[in-house]
C-alpha positions in Angstrom: -0.1 0.0 0.0 1.4 3.3 -0.9 2.3 6.1 1.6 -0.4 8.4 2.7 -0.4 11.9 1.4 1.1 14.9 3.3 -1.7 16.1 5.5 0.3 18.7 7.5 0.8 18.9 11.2 -2.9 19.3 11.9 -3.4 15.4 11.5 -0.7 14.4 13.8 -1.5 11.0 15.2 -1.4 12.3 18.8 -3.4 15.5 18.4 -7.0 15.0 19.7 -8.1 18.6 20.0 -9.6 17.5 23.4 -8.0 16.1 26.5 -11.4 14.4 27.4 -11.1 11.8 24.6 -8.4 10.1 26.3 -7.2 11.3 29.6 -3.7 11.5 30.2 -2.6 9.7 33.4 -1.0 11.8 36.0 2.7 12.1 35.9 4.1 9.0 38.3 7.3 9.4 40.2 9.1 7.5 37.6 8.4 9.8 34.7 11.5 12.0 35.5 13.6 8.9 35.4 12.0 7.9 32.1 12.7 11.3 30.6 16.2 11.1 32.0 16.6 7.7 30.2 15.3 9.1 26.9 17.7 12.1 27.3 20.6 9.7 27.6 20.0 8.3 24.2 20.6 11.8 22.7 18.2 11.0 19.8 15.3 13.3 20.5 15.0 15.9 17.7 17.6 14.4 15.6 17.1 13.3 11.9 16.4 10.1 10.3 19.0 7.4 10.4 19.2 4.3 8.0 19.6 1.9 10.9 16.1 2.7 12.2 14.8 3.3 8.8 15.6 -0.5 7.8 13.4 -1.6 10.6 10.3 0.5 9.8 10.8 -0.5 6.1 10.8 -4.0 7.0 7.7 -3.6 9.3 5.8 -1.9 6.5 6.6 -4.6 4.1 6.0 -7.5 6.5 2.7 -6.2 7.9 1.5 -4.6 4.8 0.6 -1.4 6.3 1.0 2.3 5.0 2.7 3.6 8.2 5.4 2.3 10.3 7.3 4.3 12.9 9.9 4.2 15.5 8.5 6.8 18.1 10.2 8.5 20.8 8.0 9.7 23.7 9.0 13.1 25.2 7.5 14.9 28.0 4.8 16.6 25.8 5.2 15.3 22.3 6.1 12.3 20.0 9.3 12.4 17.9 9.2 9.9 15.0 12.9 8.9 14.7 11.9 6.9 11.7 8.7 6.9 9.7 7.6 5.2 6.6 4.4 6.8 5.2 4.3 9.6 8.0 4.3 13.1 6.7 5.3 14.7 9.9 8.2 14.6 12.3 6.4 15.1 15.5 2.9 15.0 17.2 1.3 15.7 20.4 1.7 13.0 23.1 -1.5 13.7 24.6 -4.0 11.1 24.0 -2.0 9.2 21.5 -1.8 5.7 20.6 1.9 5.5 21.6 1.2 7.2 24.9 -1.3 4.4 25.6 1.2 1.7 24.7 3.7 3.1 27.1 1.3 3.1 29.9 0.3 -0.5 29.3 3.9 -1.8 29.1 2.9 -4.4 26.5 1.8 -4.9 23.0 -1.1 -2.8 22.4 -3.5 -3.6 19.5 -6.5 -1.4 18.4 -8.4 -3.5 15.7 -10.7 -0.7 14.7 -10.1 2.7 16.1 -13.3 4.1 14.7 -15.3 1.8 17.1 -12.9 2.3 20.0 -14.2 4.5 22.8 -10.9 5.9 23.6 -9.6 6.8 20.1 -12.8 7.2 17.9 -12.8 10.9 18.3 -9.4 11.9 17.7 -8.9 13.8 14.4 -6.4 11.2 12.9 -9.2 8.6 13.2 -12.3 10.8 12.3 -10.3 12.8 9.9 -7.3 12.3 7.5 -5.5 10.1 7.3 -8.5 8.1 8.7 -6.5 5.6 11.0 -8.5 2.4 11.7 -5.9 0.0 13.0 -3.0 0.4 15.3 -0.3 -1.9 16.9 2.4 -0.8 19.1 5.2 -2.4 21.0 6.9 -0.5 23.9 10.7 0.2 23.5 12.8 0.1 26.6 16.0 2.1 27.0 18.5 2.8 29.6 17.4 1.4 33.1 14.7 -0.5 31.4 12.6 2.5 31.1 10.1 2.9 28.2 11.4 5.5 26.0 9.3 4.9 23.0 7.2 2.5 20.7 7.5 0.6 17.5 4.2 1.3 15.7 2.0 0.2 12.8 -1.0 2.1 11.4 -3.5 1.1 8.8 -6.5 2.7 7.2 -8.5 -0.5 7.4 -9.8 -2.5 10.4 -7.6 -5.6 11.1 -5.8 -7.3 13.9 -2.7 -9.3 14.5 -2.4 -13.1 15.2 0.0 -14.7 17.8 2.6 -15.1 15.1 2.5 -11.4 13.8 2.6 -10.2 17.4 5.8 -12.4 17.9 7.4 -10.7 14.7 6.4 -7.3 16.1 8.0 -8.2 19.4 11.0 -9.3 17.6 11.5 -6.1 15.6 11.1 -4.2 18.8 14.0 -6.0 20.4 16.1 -5.1 17.3 15.2 -1.5 17.7 16.1 -1.6 21.3 19.6 -2.9 20.4 20.0 0.1 18.1 18.8 2.3 20.9 21.3 0.8 23.5 24.1 1.3 20.8 23.0 4.9 20.6 23.5 5.4 24.4 26.7 3.4 24.6 28.3 5.3 21.5 27.3 8.6 22.8 28.9 8.2 26.0 32.0 6.6 24.3 32.0 9.6 22.0 31.9 12.0 24.9 34.9 10.4 26.7 36.9 10.0 23.4 36.3 13.8 22.8 37.6 14.5 26.3 41.0 12.8 25.5 41.5 14.9 22.5 42.9 18.3 22.9 40.2 20.8 23.3 42.5 23.5 21.9 46.3 23.6 21.0 48.7 24.6 23.8 50.1 28.1 23.4 53.7 27.8 22.2 55.3 31.3 21.8 56.6 31.7 18.2 54.4 28.8 16.9 50.9 28.3 15.3 49.4 25.1 15.9 46.2 23.4 14.7 44.7 19.9 14.9 41.6 17.8 13.8 40.3 14.4 14.5 37.2 12.9 12.8 36.2 9.4 13.5 34.6 7.4 10.7 31.9 6.5 13.1 30.9 7.6 16.6 34.2 6.7 17.9 37.5 5.8 16.3 41.0 4.6 16.8 43.1 7.6 15.9 45.0 9.4 18.6 46.0 13.1 18.5 47.9 14.5 21.7 49.5 17.8 22.3 51.3 17.8 25.5 53.7 20.3 27.1 56.5 18.5 29.0 59.2 20.4 30.7 58.5 23.4 28.4 58.8 21.4 25.2 55.8 20.4 23.0 55.3 16.7 22.4 53.4 16.0 19.4 51.8 12.5 18.9 49.5 11.0 16.2 48.8 7.4 16.3 46.5 5.2 14.4 45.2 1.9 16.0 44.4 -0.7 13.4 40.6 -0.9 13.0 37.8 1.3 13.5 34.9 1.8 16.0 34.6 1.0 19.7 37.4 -1.7 19.9 40.0 0.6 18.3 39.0 3.5 20.7 39.4 1.4 23.7 43.0 0.6 22.7 43.5 4.2 21.7 42.9 5.5 25.1 45.3 2.9 26.6 47.9 3.9 24.0 47.5 7.6 24.8 48.2 6.9 28.5 51.2 4.8 27.8 52.8 7.2 25.4 52.3 9.9 27.8 53.9 8.2 30.5 56.8 7.2 28.5 57.3 10.8 27.1 57.1 12.4 30.6 59.7 10.0 32.3 59.8 9.2 36.0 60.8 12.5 37.2 60.4 16.2 36.2 63.2 16.9 33.7 64.2 13.3 33.1 62.9 13.1 29.6 64.4 16.4 28.4 67.3 14.7 26.5 65.5 11.4 26.0 65.3 10.5 22.2 62.0 9.7 20.9 63.3 6.2 19.9 63.5 5.5 23.7 60.1 6.6 24.2 58.8 4.3 21.5 60.8 1.4 23.0 59.3 2.0 26.4 55.8 2.2 24.9 56.3 -0.9 22.9 57.2 -3.0 25.8 54.4 -1.9 27.9 51.8 -2.2 25.1 53.1 -5.5 23.5 51.0 -7.9 25.9 47.7 -5.9 25.4 48.2 -5.6 21.5 49.1 -9.1 21.2 45.8 -10.3 23.0 43.8 -7.9 20.9 45.4 -9.0 17.6 46.1 -5.2 16.7 49.0 -2.9 16.2 49.5 0.8 16.3 51.4 3.2 13.8 52.8 6.2 15.6 54.6 9.4 14.9 55.7 11.3 18.0 58.0 14.3 18.1 59.4 16.5 20.9 59.9 20.3 19.9 62.3 22.6 21.6 60.5 25.8 21.0 63.5 28.2 21.4 65.5 26.6 18.8 63.1 24.7 16.6 64.9 21.4 17.3 62.6 18.5 16.7 63.5 15.0 17.8 61.0 12.5 16.5 60.3 8.7 16.2 58.2 7.0 13.5 56.7 3.5 14.3 55.4 2.3 10.9 53.4 5.6 10.3 55.3 7.2 7.4 52.8 10.2 7.1 54.6 13.2 8.0 56.3 16.1 6.0 57.8 19.4 6.5 57.2 22.3 4.2 60.2 24.6 4.2 60.2 28.3 3.9 62.1 28.1 0.7 59.3 26.0 -1.0 60.8 22.6 -0.6 59.2 19.6 1.0 60.8 16.9 3.1 58.9 13.7 3.6 59.7 12.2 7.0 59.3 8.5 6.1 60.4 6.2 8.9 61.3 2.6 8.3 60.6 1.1 11.8 57.6 -1.1 12.4 54.5 -0.5 14.2 54.0 -0.9 18.0 52.7 -4.3 18.6 54.7 -6.2 16.1 57.4 -7.1 18.5 58.3 -5.7 21.9 62.1 -5.5 21.5 62.5 -4.0 18.2 65.2 -1.2 17.6 63.7 2.2 17.2 65.4 4.9 15.1 66.0 8.3 16.5 65.4 11.1 14.0 66.1 14.9 14.4 65.5 18.1 12.4 65.3 21.8 13.0 62.2 23.8 12.0 63.2 27.1 10.9 61.1 30.3 10.8 58.4 29.8 8.1 58.6 25.8 8.2 55.4 23.9 8.6 55.2 20.3 10.0 52.2 18.4 8.9 51.4 14.8 10.1 48.2 13.0 9.1 46.5 9.6 9.4 45.8 7.3 6.5 42.2 8.2 6.5 43.2 11.5 4.7 45.6 9.6 2.5 42.6 7.3 1.4 40.3 10.2 0.8 43.0 11.6 -1.7 43.2 8.2 -3.4 45.5 6.3 -1.4 48.3 6.1 -4.1 51.7 7.5 -4.3 50.2 10.5 -6.1 48.2 11.3 -2.8 51.4 12.1 -0.9 52.2 14.7 -3.5 48.6 16.0 -3.3 49.1 16.5 0.5 52.4 18.2 -0.1 50.7 20.6 -2.6 48.1 21.2 0.0 50.6 22.3 2.5 52.5 24.4 0.1 49.2 26.3 -0.9 48.2 26.7 2.9 51.2 26.7 5.1 49.2 28.4 8.0 48.0 25.6 10.2 44.4 26.8 10.6 44.0 27.3 6.9 45.4 24.0 6.2 43.2 22.1 8.6 40.3 23.9 7.0 41.1 22.4 3.9 41.4 18.9 5.5 38.0 19.3 7.0 36.4 20.6 3.8 37.9 17.3 1.9 36.4 15.0 4.4 33.0 17.0 4.1 33.0 16.4 0.4 34.2 12.8 0.3 32.9 11.0 3.6 35.9 9.0 4.7 35.8 5.2 5.3 38.6 5.7 8.0 39.2 8.1 10.8 41.0 11.3 9.6 43.2 12.9 12.0 45.9 15.6 11.3 48.1 18.1 13.1 50.0 21.1 11.7 52.7 23.0 13.5 54.4 26.1 12.0 57.3 28.0 13.3 56.4 31.8 12.7 58.7 34.0 10.7 60.6 36.5 12.9 60.2 40.1 12.3 
């Protein structure tokens, strides 16, 4: 059956025009907890998502109904997170089918709304779109609280048999898994965002900018800008894989690298080569990475701001370059293996000097892939840095590229420029 025509907000399925048609139960003490659980999902007021649309499309086909929705129940309105055949995004909660389903805490079927004393007078039944049949299944969220419903609507009277009710319940469980994923991923996203620099540190004589865009809610890229004994430590690492598993390992890698770069006592790491930092981190991380079946590529450098001296190590990363003030470009391609391959590999100590006007740019392979993933992509990056040596302008270009071509992998980049002396 085709979708119903756009009838506008006046036919919202929860709008009765009269509270007397279906009295709303008094707010019980658990309502605040229920609303807090809904807020925890961070989905209210957000747009449609394919993971929920798949469920409503399937429900529409399986039950042969014109309308199927995933509905979130807010304090005073319904939000249709996904809807097939529904022309509006929201409706009044008062006297709605969904509000009744939530109150019942079980499958709710209205075989013929026109003959039902509770719903026969509401505009959606006695006027367009002339709803006659409704079936809803409550959806539970954090803490087991009902946060919404999975709903079916039809313009003809009908009912559901036991098998169809079981199918509706199964689709509701699938929806609940997606809701749980939303809550978990939102919290993970918040925690990961807190581990990234909220703003670059202020280093006199330098301009610094960075960005980190996970391919999904969370990712496995690490960007860290840390000031240790007056020096700036720049670290960009990429954990193999994407998503929550890579994000968990990323947090561990960050902590280990920070500890290794800071040393045991203040000032102890001042003359410590970054090869030693990588070696210490590799020894600590090896058991965890081996059990997880993962590895980490990493660039870490320590900048002595007064002189521009940069000591760095590269563990299988190879995606860094320096654009010199004279227009030349130097690729910083290390030959050492990633962390997690072996614990006792030798690590090479590298060193260079950033002169006034020089820009250091380090990026993850997510950007490399956006630009084609071939050797020509490295030259594309070099041209990008030559054209935009200012870190803020350069990172704006990176963000623009990822906005046009949505990356399949996390995209992280950091740019550091030593300002020209007057």
